[in-house]
C-alpha positions in Angstrom: -19.7 11.7 -24.4 -18.5 9.8 -21.3 -18.7 11.5 -17.9 -18.0 10.6 -14.3 -21.0 9.2 -12.4 -20.6 10.8 -9.0 -23.4 8.7 -7.6 -21.4 5.5 -8.3 -19.4 6.1 -5.1 -22.5 6.0 -3.0 -23.7 3.0 -4.9 -20.4 1.3 -4.3 -20.6 2.0 -0.5 -24.1 0.6 -0.4 -23.2 -2.5 -2.4 -20.3 -3.3 0.0 -22.1 -2.0 3.1 -19.3 0.4 4.2 -19.4 3.9 5.5 -17.8 6.9 4.0 -15.3 6.9 6.8 -14.4 3.3 6.0 -14.0 4.1 2.3 -11.9 7.1 3.2 -9.6 4.9 5.2 -9.3 2.4 2.3 -8.4 5.2 -0.1 -6.3 7.1 2.5 -8.5 10.2 2.1 -10.4 12.6 4.4 -14.0 11.5 4.9 -15.1 15.0 3.8 -13.5 14.3 0.4 -15.7 11.2 0.0 -18.7 13.4 0.9 -17.7 15.9 -1.8 -17.3 13.1 -4.4 -20.7 11.7 -3.5 -22.6 14.9 -3.6 -21.0 17.1 -6.3 -22.1 16.6 -9.9 -19.6 19.4 -10.8 -16.6 17.6 -12.2 -14.3 20.6 -11.5 -15.0 20.4 -7.8 -14.5 16.6 -7.5 -10.7 16.5 -7.9 -10.9 12.8 -8.2 -8.0 11.3 -10.1 -8.0 8.3 -12.5 -5.6 6.7 -10.0 -8.2 6.8 -7.3 -10.9 5.4 -9.6 -8.5 2.6 -10.6 -7.7 2.0 -7.0 -11.4 1.6 -6.2 -11.8 -0.7 -9.3 -8.9 -2.9 -8.1 -9.9 -2.9 -4.4 -13.6 -3.8 -5.1 -13.0 -5.7 -8.3 -15.2 -3.5 -10.4 -15.1 -2.6 -14.1 -14.0 0.9 -14.7 -17.2 1.7 -16.5 -18.9 1.3 -13.1 -17.8 5.0 -12.4 -18.8 6.4 -15.7 -22.0 6.8 -17.8 -22.4 7.9 -21.3 -24.8 10.7 -22.3 -26.8 8.8 -24.8 -30.4 9.5 -25.6 -33.1 8.5 -23.2 -34.0 5.4 -25.1 -31.1 3.3 -24.0 -30.8 -0.1 -25.7 -31.1 -3.0 -23.4 -28.2 -5.4 -23.8 -27.4 -8.9 -22.6 -24.6 -7.6 -20.4 -25.9 -5.7 -17.4 -23.0 -3.2 -17.1 -22.5 -2.7 -20.8 -23.3 0.8 -22.0 -25.6 1.4 -24.9 -22.9 3.0 -26.9 -20.6 0.2 -28.3 -17.7 2.6 -29.0 -17.7 3.8 -25.4 -18.0 0.2 -24.2 -15.0 -0.8 -26.3 -13.0 2.1 -25.1 -13.8 1.3 -21.4 -13.0 -2.4 -22.0 -9.7 -1.5 -23.6 -8.9 0.8 -20.7 -9.7 -1.8 -18.2 -7.6 -4.4 -20.0 -4.7 -1.9 -20.1 -5.0 -1.3 -16.4 -5.2 -5.0 -15.7 -2.0 -5.6 -17.8 -0.2 -2.8 -16.0 -1.4 -4.3 -12.6 -0.1 -7.7 -13.6 3.2 -6.3 -14.7 3.6 -4.4 -11.4 2.8 -7.7 -9.5 5.6 -9.4 -11.5 8.0 -6.5 -10.9 7.2 -6.8 -7.1 7.9 -10.5 -7.2 11.2 -10.0 -9.0 12.2 -7.3 -6.4 11.2 -9.6 -3.5 13.4 -12.4 -4.9 16.3 -10.0 -5.3 15.7 -8.8 -1.7 15.8 -12.4 -0.4 19.1 -12.9 -2.3 20.5 -9.8 -0.7 19.3 -10.8 2.7 21.0 -14.2 2.3 24.2 -12.5 1.2 24.0 -10.1 4.2 23.5 -13.1 6.5 26.5 -14.9 5.0 28.7 -11.7 5.5 27.5 -11.3 9.0 28.3 -14.9 9.8 31.8 -14.5 8.3 32.4 -11.3 10.3 31.1 -13.0 13.5 33.4 -15.9 12.8 36.3 -13.5 12.3 35.5 -11.7 15.5 35.3 -14.9 17.4 38.7 -16.0 16.0 40.3 -12.7 17.0 38.8 -12.9 20.5 40.2 -16.4 20.9 43.6 -15.2 19.7 43.5 -12.2 22.0 42.6 -14.5 24.9 45.4 -16.9 24.1 47.9 -14.0 23.8 46.6 -12.5 27.1 47.2 -15.9 28.8 50.7 -16.2 27.3 51.5 -12.6 28.5 50.3 -13.5 32.0 52.3 -16.7 32.0 55.4 -14.8 30.8 54.9 -12.1 33.4 54.4 -14.7 36.1 57.7 -16.4 35.1 59.5 -13.1 35.1 58.3 -12.5 38.7 59.6 -15.9 39.7 62.9 -15.3 38.0 63.4 -11.8 39.6 62.6 -13.2 43.1 65.4 -15.7 42.9 
């Protein structure tokens, strides 16, 4: 059986030399929440979501199994890989989960890049429209000024005509 290793959060903080307050800021959580996560072996009290675990894995570039341990007998097999659990089924499941998360992350990055390109295109369209409207306004202002000058000229001529 795989279970959450609540001590992994403390281990992570010590590895990266950050305080619980700094970790709370990274995860946008209350520092008390971090304290509960670090000190409560009761999974029901933790209220830590898979999303938060994934966020920590991504932020600190850790394998997902960093936060889990399997309840295997005391005589754990030593492996060539330091983070590989003794149970190969659990290891494969964790590896598959991490690969799925990585694929989803890459897909989200691609989606963001596509959206950024679309946004740039829309911004360019908006700038073109704004330029056209500014040009229209300038043209109308020039026409208005010309008409005003004509009206003044006509009015001035009429005054001259009436005075005679």
